[in-house]
C-alpha positions as CSV (number, residue, x, y, z in Angstrom):
1,M,106.4,88.6,32.7
2,L,107.8,87.6,29.4
3,S,105.7,85.0,27.5
4,K,107.0,81.5,27.1
5,N,107.0,82.0,23.4
6,F,109.8,84.5,23.8
7,R,112.0,82.3,26.1
8,L,114.7,79.9,25.3
9,K,114.8,76.3,26.6
10,K,117.7,74.8,28.5
11,G,119.4,73.0,25.6
12,Q,119.2,76.2,23.5
13,V,120.8,78.2,26.4
14,Q,123.7,75.7,26.6
15,F,124.3,76.1,22.8
16,L,124.3,79.9,23.1
17,M,126.9,79.7,26.0
18,K,129.4,78.6,23.3
19,Q,128.7,81.7,21.1
20,E,130.9,84.8,21.0
21,K,130.1,87.4,23.6
22,V,129.4,91.1,23.3
23,E,129.7,93.2,26.5
24,T,127.5,96.2,27.5
25,D,127.6,98.2,30.7
26,L,125.3,95.8,32.5
27,F,125.4,92.5,30.6
28,I,127.4,90.0,28.7
29,V,125.3,89.3,25.7
30,K,125.5,86.1,23.6
31,S,123.3,85.9,20.5
32,K,122.8,84.1,17.2
33,E,120.3,84.5,14.3
34,S,117.1,82.6,15.0
35,G,115.2,80.4,12.6
36,E,112.0,81.2,14.6
37,E,109.4,83.9,13.7
38,R,110.3,86.0,16.8
39,S,113.3,86.8,19.0
40,R,113.8,84.6,22.1
41,F,115.6,85.4,25.3
42,A,117.2,83.7,28.3
43,V,118.6,85.3,31.5
44,V,121.3,83.5,33.5
45,V,122.2,84.9,36.9
46,S,125.3,83.5,38.6
47,K,125.4,82.4,42.2
48,K,128.4,84.6,42.6
49,I,126.3,87.7,42.0
50,F,123.3,86.6,44.2
51,P,123.9,83.6,46.4
52,K,120.2,83.2,47.3
53,A,117.7,81.9,44.7
54,V,115.1,84.4,45.8
55,Q,117.5,87.3,44.8
56,R,118.4,85.6,41.5
57,N,114.8,85.1,40.6
58,H,113.9,88.7,41.5
59,L,116.6,90.0,39.2
60,K,115.5,87.6,36.4
61,R,111.9,88.9,36.7
62,Q,113.0,92.5,36.5
63,I,115.1,91.8,33.3
64,H,112.3,89.7,31.7
65,E,109.8,92.5,32.4
66,S,112.2,95.1,30.9
67,I,112.5,92.9,27.8
68,R,108.7,92.5,27.5
69,L,108.2,96.3,27.6
70,N,110.9,96.9,24.9
71,I,110.5,93.8,22.7
72,D,109.5,96.0,19.7
73,L,112.9,97.7,19.7
74,I,114.7,94.6,18.4
75,K,114.8,94.6,14.6
76,S,116.2,91.2,13.7
77,K,115.0,87.7,14.9
78,K,117.7,86.5,17.3
79,D,118.2,84.1,20.2
80,I,119.7,86.2,23.0
81,L,121.3,85.1,26.2
82,L,121.8,87.8,28.9
83,I,124.3,87.3,31.7
84,P,124.2,90.2,34.2
85,K,127.5,91.6,35.4
86,K,128.4,91.9,39.1
87,H,127.7,95.6,39.6
88,I,124.0,95.1,38.6
89,V,123.5,94.2,42.3
90,N,123.5,97.9,43.3
91,L,121.2,99.2,40.6
92,K,117.5,100.1,40.8
93,Y,114.9,98.7,38.4
94,R,114.8,101.9,36.4
95,E,118.5,101.6,35.7
96,I,118.2,98.0,34.7
97,Y,115.3,98.9,32.4
98,K,117.4,101.6,30.7
99,G,120.3,99.1,30.3
100,V,118.0,96.5,28.7
101,Q,116.5,99.2,26.4
102,E,119.9,100.3,25.2
103,M,121.0,96.7,24.6
104,L,117.9,95.9,22.6
105,K,118.3,99.1,20.5
106,S,121.9,98.0,19.6
107,M,120.9,94.5,18.5
């Protein structure tokens, strides 16, 4: 699980929602430069993708774990918001892991 030091709080997530988006295969990514000493992340999963909270939380845990394992790939200090796309529903953890890894390399 991703440490709380690397997570964004609710107010910061709402601010990031207004930022410009960049789309990857699996995610809509919104980011801005951070004034903190490390990059921070948030994952928002829509009820349209997974109607049940258990499913949304499971996906968030998978994404947070993928970020934790690849946190050293990101070069600059940013606040990053990840919004999974609808077709992530059919993917296995390994495919999600690779998608997060590619996204972090490009940041």
